[in-house]
C-alpha positions as CSV (number, residue, x, y, z in Angstrom):
1,M,-0.1,0.0,-0.1
2,A,1.5,3.3,-1.0
3,A,1.4,6.4,1.5
4,I,0.0,9.6,0.2
5,V,2.2,12.5,1.4
6,P,1.3,16.1,1.0
7,T,4.0,18.4,-0.4
8,I,4.7,22.0,0.5
9,T,6.5,23.8,-2.2
10,T,6.5,27.6,-1.6
11,D,8.4,30.8,-1.2
12,N,5.7,32.4,1.0
13,Q,6.6,31.9,4.7
14,A,2.8,32.4,6.0
15,F,1.7,29.9,3.5
16,F,4.4,27.4,4.4
17,D,3.5,27.7,8.3
18,E,-0.3,27.5,7.5
19,S,0.2,24.5,5.2
20,L,2.4,22.7,7.6
21,S,-0.3,23.2,10.4
22,K,-3.1,22.4,8.2
23,F,-1.6,19.2,6.7
24,S,-0.5,17.8,9.9
25,Q,-4.1,17.6,11.1
26,F,-4.8,14.9,8.6
27,S,-1.4,13.3,7.6
28,K,1.4,12.2,9.9
29,R,3.9,12.4,7.1
30,I,4.6,15.5,4.9
31,Q,7.2,16.2,2.3
32,V,8.8,19.8,2.5
33,D,10.6,21.3,-0.4
34,A,13.7,23.4,0.0
35,S,15.4,25.3,-3.0
36,D,18.2,27.9,-2.8
37,G,18.0,28.6,-6.5
38,S,21.4,26.9,-7.3
39,F,19.8,23.6,-8.7
40,A,16.1,24.2,-9.3
41,P,15.0,27.7,-11.0
42,T,13.2,28.9,-7.9
43,T,13.9,30.0,-4.5
44,L,11.7,28.6,-1.8
45,V,11.4,29.2,1.9
46,P,15.0,29.0,3.4
47,L,15.9,26.1,5.7
48,S,16.9,28.6,8.3
49,S,13.0,29.9,8.4
50,M,11.5,26.3,9.0
51,K,10.5,24.7,12.0
52,F,8.8,21.3,11.9
53,P,6.2,20.0,14.6
54,D,7.3,17.2,16.8
55,N,4.1,15.2,15.9
56,I,4.8,14.6,12.2
57,V,7.2,12.8,10.0
58,V,9.0,15.3,7.7
59,D,10.6,14.2,4.5
60,L,13.0,17.2,3.5
61,H,13.7,17.3,-0.3
62,V,16.5,19.7,-0.9
63,M,17.1,21.1,-4.3
64,S,20.6,22.6,-3.9
65,A,23.7,22.1,-6.2
66,R,25.8,22.0,-3.1
67,P,23.7,20.4,-0.2
68,S,26.8,20.2,1.9
69,E,26.7,23.9,2.5
70,H,23.3,23.5,4.2
71,L,24.3,20.4,6.1
72,S,24.2,22.3,9.6
73,E,20.7,23.7,8.9
74,I,19.5,20.2,8.0
75,L,20.8,18.6,11.0
76,A,19.2,21.3,13.1
77,L,15.8,20.7,11.6
78,K,16.2,16.9,12.3
79,P,13.9,15.6,9.5
80,K,12.9,11.9,9.3
81,L,14.2,11.7,6.0
82,C,16.4,14.0,3.7
83,I,16.4,13.6,0.0
84,L,19.2,15.0,-2.2
85,H,19.5,15.0,-5.9
86,A,21.7,12.6,-7.9
87,E,22.7,15.2,-10.4
88,V,24.4,17.7,-8.1
89,D,28.1,18.3,-8.0
90,D,29.0,17.5,-4.4
91,D,30.1,14.7,-2.3
92,L,26.7,13.0,-1.5
93,S,28.3,10.0,0.2
94,A,29.9,12.4,2.6
95,V,26.8,14.3,3.5
96,Y,24.8,11.1,3.7
97,A,27.2,9.6,6.3
98,Q,26.8,12.6,8.6
99,L,23.1,12.5,8.0
100,K,23.1,8.8,9.2
101,E,25.3,9.6,12.1
102,A,22.6,12.0,13.2
103,G,19.8,9.4,12.8
104,I,18.3,10.8,9.7
105,K,17.2,8.6,6.8
106,T,18.9,9.3,3.4
107,G,17.1,9.7,0.1
108,L,18.3,10.1,-3.4
109,A,16.1,12.0,-6.2
110,M,16.4,11.3,-9.8
111,I,15.2,13.8,-12.4
112,K,13.5,12.5,-15.5
113,T,16.8,12.2,-17.6
114,T,18.7,10.3,-14.9
115,F,19.1,6.4,-15.4
116,P,19.2,4.5,-12.3
117,G,21.9,2.4,-13.3
118,K,24.3,5.3,-13.7
119,V,23.7,6.2,-9.9
120,A,23.6,2.3,-8.7
121,T,26.3,2.9,-6.1
122,L,24.4,5.7,-4.4
123,I,21.0,3.8,-4.7
124,Q,22.7,0.8,-2.8
125,T,23.4,3.2,0.2
126,V,20.2,5.2,0.5
127,D,16.9,4.4,2.4
128,H,14.6,6.2,-0.1
129,V,14.9,6.8,-4.0
130,M,12.6,9.3,-5.2
131,I,11.6,9.3,-9.0
132,F,11.2,13.0,-9.7
133,A,8.8,13.1,-12.5
134,G,7.8,16.9,-12.1
135,E,9.3,20.2,-12.6
136,L,12.0,21.4,-10.1
137,G,10.7,23.9,-7.7
138,S,7.2,24.1,-8.7
139,Q,3.9,22.3,-8.4
140,G,1.1,21.6,-10.8
141,G,2.9,19.9,-13.6
142,T,1.5,17.1,-15.8
143,I,2.6,13.5,-15.0
144,D,5.1,11.6,-17.0
145,M,4.0,7.9,-16.4
146,M,7.1,6.7,-18.7
147,Q,9.0,7.3,-15.5
148,T,7.4,4.2,-13.9
149,E,9.8,2.3,-16.1
150,K,12.7,3.0,-13.5
151,I,10.9,1.2,-10.7
152,P,11.9,-2.3,-11.9
153,L,15.4,-0.9,-12.6
154,I,15.7,0.5,-9.1
155,R,14.3,-2.8,-7.5
156,T,16.8,-4.7,-9.4
157,I,19.7,-2.5,-7.8
158,R,18.1,-2.5,-4.2
159,P,15.1,-4.8,-3.9
160,D,14.0,-3.4,-0.5
161,V,14.5,0.4,-0.9
162,E,11.7,2.7,-0.3
163,I,10.5,4.1,-3.6
164,G,8.7,7.6,-3.8
165,W,7.2,9.4,-6.7
166,D,6.9,13.2,-7.2
167,G,5.3,15.1,-10.0
168,G,1.6,15.3,-11.1
169,A,0.0,13.0,-8.9
170,N,-3.8,13.4,-8.7
171,L,-7.1,11.6,-8.4
172,S,-7.0,10.5,-12.1
173,N,-3.7,8.8,-11.7
174,V,-3.0,8.0,-8.0
175,R,-4.4,4.4,-8.4
176,A,-2.2,3.7,-11.3
177,L,0.7,4.9,-9.3
178,A,-0.1,2.9,-6.3
179,H,-0.2,-0.4,-8.3
180,A,3.2,0.4,-9.8
181,N,5.1,-0.9,-6.8
182,I,5.7,2.7,-5.4
183,N,5.8,3.1,-1.6
184,V,5.3,6.8,-1.3
185,I,3.3,9.0,-3.6
186,N,4.0,12.8,-3.0
187,V,1.0,15.0,-3.6
188,G,1.4,18.8,-4.2
189,S,-1.1,21.0,-6.1
190,A,-4.1,18.5,-5.9
191,I,-4.0,19.0,-2.3
192,T,-2.7,22.6,-1.8
193,Q,-5.2,24.1,-4.4
194,A,-8.2,21.9,-3.2
195,A,-11.1,23.8,-1.7
196,D,-11.0,21.3,1.2
197,A,-7.4,19.7,1.5
198,A,-8.3,17.2,4.0
199,A,-11.1,15.9,2.0
200,M,-9.1,15.6,-1.1
201,Y,-6.2,13.9,0.9
202,Q,-8.9,11.2,2.2
203,S,-10.2,10.8,-1.5
204,L,-6.5,10.2,-2.7
205,V,-6.0,7.5,0.0
206,A,-9.3,5.8,-0.8
207,E,-8.7,6.0,-4.7
208,S,-5.0,4.5,-4.0
209,E,-6.3,1.7,-2.0
210,K,-8.9,0.4,-4.7
211,K,-8.0,-2.9,-6.2
212,G,-7.6,-3.4,-9.8
213,V,-8.2,-1.2,-12.9
214,L,-12.1,-1.0,-12.8
215,I,-13.0,-1.8,-9.3
């Protein structure tokens, strides 16, 4: 069964705080996106301005060309999981080592053009692999279901790794994603732009749990 995880992607501090408070009322796991503008084309709420409630599990998705420069801020936030991008020019192994030492789970994100085989060594060392099928630093993009072809490739490299999906998930495709051997489905605009975020979350969970194609 795939977990539906609301995602916060914003440069507005008030909206960030409001979303975190609202989402934590119906979901115990939330993904928070961070971007300093060096990897993704947008700058989001800075890590130094973030604070996470103790009662939720936070997956911190850091879009930075040099995540090592933000390590002290990440460690201070103490997310449950920290996801870094495979494509950056940084020593990810060294960063992961320090995260693990602090008791923080490690994640690796791959953009659409990254082939799992090219980052197999990193996949073998992390707790989570994110198939990033959206647009860096923004929400509301269209889904690219061709990216699901990476799932068996990742499973071949690391059968037991948690696999996440980020990009375009909504009510029309969440069941297909849930049946594609994915563990975590991150949902952005479908929840953040809904008139009733909690109701949409519950609808997504119910849809993802349906069996088969037509039932």
